[in-house]
LUMZA-856699 format. One line per field, with one value per residue (C-alpha): residue number from 1; residue in one letter; x negated, y negated, z negated. Coordinates in steps of 0.001 Angstrom, whole numbers, plus 500000, padded with zeros to 6 digits. Example, Ala and Ser with C-alpha at 12.3 -4.5 7.8 and 13.67 -1.06 7.14 Angstrom:
pos <- 1:2
code <- A:S
c1 <- 487700:486330
c2 <- 504500:501060
c3 <- 492200:492860
END
This chain:
pos <- 1:2:3:4:5:6:7:8:9:10:11:12:13:14:15:16:17:18:19:20:21:22:23:24:25:26:27:28:29:30:31:32:33:34:35:36:37:38:39:40:41:42:43:44:45:46:47:48:49:50:51:52:53:54:55:56:57:58:59:60:61:62:63:64:65:66:67:68:69:70:71:72:73:74:75:76:77:78:79:80:81:82:83:84:85:86:87:88:89:90:91:92:93:94:95:96:97:98:99:100:101:102:103:104:105:106:107:108:109:110:111:112:113:114:115:116:117:118:119:120:121:122:123:124:125:126:127:128:129:130:131:132:133:134:135:136:137:138:139:140:141:142:143:144:145:146:147:148:149:150:151:152:153:154:155:156:157:158:159:160:161:162:163:164:165:166:167:168:169:170:171:172:173:174:175:176:177:178:179:180:181:182:183:184:185:186:187:188:189:190:191:192:193:194:195:196:197:198:199:200:201:202:203:204:205:206:207:208:209:210:211:212:213:214:215:216:217:218:219:220:221:222:223:224:225:226:227:228:229:230:231:232:233:234:235:236:237:238:239:240:241:242:243:244:245:246:247:248:249:250:251:252:253:254:255:256:257:258:259:260:261:262:263:264:265:266:267:268:269:270:271:272:273:274:275:276:277:278:279:280:281:282:283:284:285:286:287:288:289:290:291:292:293:294:295:296:297:298:299:300:301:302:303:304:305:306:307:308:309:310:311:312:313:314:315:316:317:318:319:320:321:322:323:324:325:326:327:328:329:330:331:332:333:334:335:336:337:338:339:340:341:342:343:344:345:346:347:348:349:350:351:352:353:354:355:356:357:358:359:360:361:362:363:364:365:366:367:368:369:370:371
code <- M:K:Y:T:L:G:S:T:D:V:Q:A:R:E:R:F:R:R:S:L:N:R:A:S:M:A:D:L:L:A:L:V:T:G:G:N:S:D:L:L:N:Y:H:E:V:A:N:R:L:K:A:R:Q:K:I:E:M:G:T:E:M:V:P:L:N:L:I:V:G:S:V:G:R:Y:K:D:F:T:R:T:F:M:P:R:S:G:V:N:E:E:R:W:S:R:L:D:A:A:M:N:S:L:E:G:V:P:P:V:D:L:F:K:I:G:E:V:Y:F:V:R:D:G:N:H:R:V:S:V:A:R:A:N:G:L:T:H:I:E:A:Y:V:T:V:V:N:T:D:V:P:L:T:L:E:D:F:D:R:D:E:W:I:I:K:A:D:H:Q:E:F:M:R:K:T:G:L:N:Q:L:R:P:R:H:G:I:N:L:T:E:P:G:R:Y:D:M:M:L:R:H:I:H:V:H:W:Y:L:V:N:K:E:L:E:R:K:G:A:D:K:F:L:E:W:P:D:A:V:A:S:W:Y:D:N:V:Y:A:P:V:V:E:A:I:R:K:Y:N:L:L:E:E:F:P:H:R:T:E:A:D:L:Y:M:W:I:A:H:H:R:E:E:L:S:R:E:Y:E:L:A:P:L:N:P:D:E:A:V:S:T:F:A:E:V:Y:S:E:S:F:V:Q:R:T:M:K:G:L:R:L:G:L:H:R:V:F:G:H:D:D:K:P:L:G:M:S:E:E:T:Y:Q:E:L:R:N:R:H:A:A:G:E:I:S:L:A:E:A:E:A:E:R:E:Q:R:A:E:E:D:G:F:D:G:V:E:G:K:S:P:K:A:Q:H:E:P:H:F:A
c1 <- 295586:296724:296490:297940:295480:296412:294583:293223:291721:290088:288492:287415:285407:284289:282935:281314:279533:278100:277101:275153:273478:272501:271037:268901:267374:266709:264659:262802:261986:260824:259060:257116:256584:255558:258713:261244:264662:265997:267810:266302:266399:268397:266469:263003:263940:265581:262347:259923:261796:262443:265729:267837:270835:274307:277030:279947:281600:285024:285988:284701:284168:280253:278483:277901:274502:273234:273887:270595:270528:272090:272173:272507:272696:269907:268530:272233:272330:269809:268994:272049:274176:274717:275357:272814:273531:273883:277081:280282:281980:285583:285070:283844:286580:289246:287821:287329:291580:292261:290792:292063:295468:297968:296804:293180:290668:289829:287266:283276:281153:278259:275098:273543:269956:268894:270843:271184:273497:272986:276175:277086:280035:281751:278447:281008:283184:280084:279230:282308:282986:279866:280535:283957:281925:283188:280934:282433:283975:285569:283763:283260:279981:277981:275059:271814:269267:265713:263253:262090:264066:264647:265978:267323:263832:262183:263501:263431:259458:259072:258118:260057:257490:254602:257001:257648:253710:253256:255877:253661:250638:251328:253145:250220:247653:249536:247842:250733:250205:246405:245478:248865:247516:246117:247252:246912:248896:248410:250038:249604:250844:249353:246154:247371:246757:243238:242745:243687:240822:238525:239644:239642:235881:234785:236191:234265:230736:231485:231704:228998:226414:228289:227331:223979:223268:224588:227505:230546:233014:234517:236168:239917:242192:243623:240002:238846:241378:240758:236762:237371:239359:237021:233185:234241:237802:237202:233648:234434:237412:234994:232785:235501:236374:232767:233196:236084:237057:240442:240676:239167:241925:245428:248377:246516:245742:242430:243433:243437:239992:238529:239826:238088:234946:234587:235582:232409:230270:231096:230157:226653:225768:226753:225113:221667:221265:221846:222789:226112:225655:226609:229644:228191:226020:228981:231018:228409:227242:231185:231566:228593:229932:234277:236475:239739:238435:237964:234945:233333:233951:232239:229393:228905:228788:226133:224202:224738:223713:220633:220232:220162:218313:215376:215037:216578:219762:217529:219316:222343:223210:223268:220718:217171:214319:213892:217165:217719:214303:215685:218892:217322:214918:217784:219804:216431:216099:219729:222175:225407:228400:231819:232227:229631:230338:234149:232771:230834:233725:236170:233180:232646:236260:236502:233916:234806:238431:240486:242125:239809:241611:239947:236576:234559:235123:237408:239083:239768:243134:245177:246068:249399:252416:253381:257036
c2 <- 138050:142185:144498:147694:150760:151461:152001:148326:148653:151832:151004:147775:149906:152092:149053:147786:150905:151296:147439:148520:151318:148966:146249:148987:150246:146815:146166:149517:148361:144851:147032:149176:146549:143455:141847:139612:140598:137957:134917:131576:129623:126335:124207:125026:124300:120856:120175:121002:119199:115978:116465:114376:112327:114340:113651:115659:116799:118365:122046:124082:127458:128321:130930:133896:134368:130684:131008:132045:130966:130022:127811:129962:133439:134395:137316:138877:139390:140477:137911:139462:138996:142601:142919:144304:146803:143089:142060:143158:145816:145003:141435:142011:144726:142578:140103:142281:143461:140027:138820:141912:141010:138097:135945:135710:133789:129737:128321:128449:125529:125177:122852:122449:121671:121397:124054:126242:126654:127589:128877:126030:128414:131563:133506:136840:135414:135559:139196:140375:138398:139867:143550:143415:142433:138641:136384:133170:131549:128723:126063:123001:121787:119086:117919:117388:115326:115692:114297:118041:119661:123149:126087:129399:130805:128785:130734:133833:133810:131012:128523:126075:126243:124774:122458:121053:121005:119019:116350:116057:116000:113055:111302:111306:111032:108178:110058:109641:105658:106143:108093:108747:110937:113229:116856:118555:121291:124719:127893:129193:128035:126291:125148:121305:121030:122583:119657:117483:118431:117936:114663:113610:115155:113062:110046:111243:111564:108211:106074:108174:106645:103305:103496:104809:101937:099426:098454:096063:097406:101268:102762:102555:105245:104478:104069:107353:109541:107475:108379:111761:112150:110275:111259:114992:116817:115337:116285:119877:119486:118661:121536:123695:122466:122757:126284:127218:128873:128633:131249:133819:133082:133225:131876:129529:125790:123359:122864:126243:126830:123804:125495:128405:127195:124974:127793:129435:126437:126844:130295:130042:127175:129483:132380:130941:127942:125429:121729:121649:122467:119938:120417:122128:124617:125299:126122:128138:130312:130795:131609:134075:136024:135922:136679:138334:139730:143577:143184:140557:141529:144767:143177:140850:143940:145379:142113:142100:145567:144655:141718:143462:146549:144581:142285:139614:138974:136027:133904:133156:135266:132931:130126:129204:129352:125589:125049:127271:125870:122118:122819:124938:122004:119248:121398:121984:117670:117615:117635:119811:121418:120205:123008:121790:118287:119322:120824:117471:115352:117423:117418:113917:113085:114818:113169:109619:110339:110816:113255:113774:112430:109468:108961:106208:105505:105560:102654:103794:103690:107007:107591:105772:107672:106768:106572
c3 <- 299321:299079:301638:301418:302769:306416:309591:310223:306798:307082:310587:308635:306146:308963:310658:307499:307350:310516:310265:307115:309005:311755:309342:307537:310710:311970:308731:309011:312707:311419:308587:311627:313986:311814:312553:310737:310870:308030:308924:308860:305686:307115:304143:305404:309165:307631:305650:308251:311142:308807:309750:307644:309721:309857:312303:312128:315427:314557:315011:318329:319724:318759:320679:317902:319480:318553:315076:313476:309879:306518:304100:300969:302390:304359:302794:302488:306407:309219:312423:313963:310713:310158:306478:303735:300983:298485:300716:299063:301081:299961:300670:304321:304803:303643:306235:309137:308499:308221:311514:313327:311929:312965:310140:311088:309316:308719:310998:309532:308470:310483:310675:314175:314929:318473:320303:317263:313759:310595:308651:305583:305056:306170:306346:306099:309150:311265:310279:311011:314020:315055:314427:316069:319037:319610:321485:319846:316550:315521:313728:312222:313357:311570:313964:312049:313979:314875:317245:317880:321161:320015:321906:320746:322214:319993:317048:318560:318662:315871:318437:315954:313594:316069:317347:314007:313089:316320:315658:312053:313277:316158:312885:310812:313436:315948:318744:321199:320674:320141:323180:325109:327281:324444:326234:322753:322414:320239:320386:316829:313820:310718:313529:313690:309812:310832:313200:310701:308422:311394:311870:308058:308112:310863:309494:306075:308188:310263:307254:305007:307499:307606:304078:304314:306593:304144:306130:304743:307096:307369:309904:309423:310141:313374:314392:312847:315155:318130:316863:316434:319859:322383:320434:319221:320732:324337:325065:323941:326259:328920:328756:328505:331821:333246:332320:333740:330434:330891:333131:330859:328465:330126:327979:325911:326061:325812:322400:321029:322817:321286:317703:318516:319855:316286:314554:316775:316318:312178:312191:313922:311752:308620:310057:311288:309487:312251:312747:314659:318140:321135:322624:325666:323573:321847:324714:326679:323795:322889:327033:326342:323887:323979:327001:327526:331029:330485:332782:331386:327863:328684:329768:327437:325128:326757:326957:322967:322550:324509:322856:319291:320839:321662:318213:319599:317350:315097:317084:318473:321941:324796:323150:324157:322004:322281:321272:318620:316606:317085:315582:312822:312223:312188:309578:307731:307804:306242:309222:308112:309482:309552:306907:304697:305165:304207:300939:300338:300766:298372:295744:295830:296293:292735:291435:292419:291357:294677:296574:299182:302145:302448:304456:302860:299135:296100:297189:300949:301890:303064:306644:307869:308812:312700:313129
END
């Protein structure tokens, strides 16, 4: 295809340079704010969502603002498909000139996941269309099915990662079947993997105790999940409700607070050499120190300062001397924290020659994946 240099071509090259400048500004802003101006990587999203089955839908007009990623060129364009310096100006400008002529350009090829689209072929055409202020583009669409309901907003805030993690957690634990009213929803990426580790450590500790007692039958994975929920998670949630802790942490969930309190409990155990706090003790000491309310945070900071000034920082704030001594004694007697149990489990796994996810012995089964 050969074009003579005319007004359309000059305008195309000018549009390319303006778009290139916008891309540079978007990347600079992302660098300053800590954001991400990249397109999404289709393979990363599809793999994380376990999206496999594809259905060809034919040709349709697709809103350009719903195209958020690319199969192979997600680094060449910004999230709004502005071209970066690696994009060929000649090719981009020729497509721009063609799009603004009677000849036009062929449809692009897109994958659709949820409500959003990824470019399989036609990244330059999408970029040119957006630079020209178009709202839609003709595309061959292939739907890639997933059980996770996804919207454009999920990708704007990376909420899709949390939804994918939630799906995988439920698939591995079977909590939707075991405890249908579990109510577990986390709002930070990576937290579901940490929660899964909590369940594995609980499985290990329960079966370790059964092994110590000489039992010939150990807890299997589904029973371990149910036991963790009933005996570890639910009591902490009950204490959270008792202290109305969610009121101090707007936009968070009970599952978020469970994870924070679990970390808080581990920090106290490590710093003061304590046995694990019971749910009420863990939540009450957490509430004594942390709050998102300015007034409460100020008052707690003042109490913490006085606590240290008067030489009482040898025990956690909000914990009685009696409870403190009891936890110290239990730790000295061999009662270990979650982190200590996880380290012990991993060491035993290495010594016994299995991968450490089992809860009882080298012959233990892996957890099943629930459909």
